[in-house]
C-alpha positions, 0 to 999 in steps of 0.5 A: 753391462749398462745399468738402469741408472746409466740408461736414465742418465743417457736419456736425461742427456738426450732430452737436454740435447733435444732442447738445445737443438730445438732452441738453436733451430728456432733462434735461427728461424726467428733471427733476422740478422744473417750473421747471427743466424749463421751462429745459431745454425752452427750451434745446432749442428753441434747439438746434433752430434751430441744428440747422436752420441746419446742415441748411440749409447742407448742403442748399445744398451739395448733400449729405445733411442727415440728422442723425446719431444722438446720440453715445455720450458724450451717451447715456452722460451722459443714462443717468447723469442718469437713473440718478443724477439730473441734478445729476451732469451739470450741470458737464459740460454747462456745460463743453460749452457753453463749448466750443461758444462757442469752436467757433463764434467766427470762423465767419461763418455761425455768427456771422451767425446769433448762435450764439456769443451763444446758446451763451454764453447757455447757458453762463451758464444753467448757470453760474447752475444751478451757482452759483445766481446767477440772478435771479427763480428760485423759492426752493426751486429756488435751494436745490437749485441751491446744493446742486448747486454744492457737491456737484458743484463739488469732487467729484461722485460720478462724479469721486470714483469715477474718481479713487478707482479711479485713485489705487488703481491708479496707487499700487499699480502703482508699489508692485508694480513697485518690488518686482518690480524688486527680485525678492524672490520671488512671495510678497513681491510679493503681500504688498506689493501687498495691504498697499498695497491695504489701507493705501491704501484704509484711508487713503482711507476714513478721510480721507473719513470725517473730511472728511464728518463734519467738514462734517456737524458744522459744518453741524449746528451752524449749523442748530442756531443758526439754529433757535434764532434762528428760535424767539427772533425769527421776525419778524427771520428772516422779514425776513431771508429776504424780503431774500434773495428781493429780492436774487434778483429778487423784488419786495418785496411778493412776497418778503415774502409768500413769506417769510410763507408759508414761516414758517408751518411752522417745520421748513420755514422752518428748511430754507429758511433753511438753504438760502438763508442758510447755503447748506446743504441739511439732507437732503443732508449725506451719510453719512460711513460711506457715503463711507468705504465707497465710498472704500475699495471704489473704491481697492481696486478699482483697487489689485487690478489690478496684483497679480492676475497675480502670484497665478499666478507670477513673472518677466518674463511676469507683470510684463508681464501686470501692466503690460498689465492696469494699462494697460487699467485706466488707459485705461478710467479715462482714458476715463471722465475725458472725461465730466468734461472733454469731451476726446477719449477716445483722447487722455485714455486714452493720456495716463493709460496713459503717465503710469501706466506711466512711474511704474511704470517708474521704481519698477521701476528704483529697485527693481532698484537697491535689490535689487542693492545690498542683495542681496535 
């Protein structure tokens, strides 16, 4: 007889598979590249089999097997994919697949149906999509995948947005709390908060500008050298490109034929060589000014939150209002981070609030001690 705990587990497994099917079907709809579309469709077919397995288990237990609706997290991820492109969600989905492998390991029914193996295979697919380790994939697709790994592995747009706003909120909350603890007066607290906002946002923007500019200049120098090599010895570059494709799984004659086709157009050849040989996507080098402006804005957005209550007054009630507003902001950012980690929303949100307010409490106490000693 199936226990209530087992039924609940089957329902949670069914919900996970509904999310997986929804995600893969939407990725196939949004993706413009036919090779990647086919990959997502095949993954969706696998999720259908998994979904049917858990529906069958629920039917055998004599309970309703109607699949639930996709979760809000899955819907939000696919909204992001549709709005900003599939690139941004690939690392997140890869972490989900790794989690699914662990989820099914040790479950007799899941292991008997080969689900842990399937999920591990899915994780490897997304590992290939983000690291371009797959074999036999068309060259243009490989170049795109390589750019995804670079763009997403260390700081995708979602991650940068969440962490930028978080940095501004936490750092300025601590600064404002420290001044509020010293009780120097409303105008001084506001001045300190706005100065911290401008200084922090400017520092973030300058750092991002320098980082993107340096990366762009280094990439442009490599592309310039590759252009010169292509001009002076195109046959050597053709042979090198053919070897790259062979290493990726193409037969020798097909690799050489593909290299010959690509080198008929010098600019196309240069872009392909940059992708395949250098790991650079020329059209995706990024704008340092866009990065700087975005960093400034995101930091400032977070940093203004703890300052706003003090525009209306000073004293305990406004300190409390600043803490509450900042706590809400911290919880929202913690919840947003779960899109990157796949962790429970409440757990991440509360953790973010606890850490941020703890930092503020420490600086508040220190500010009060300094204020008492200096007589501010």
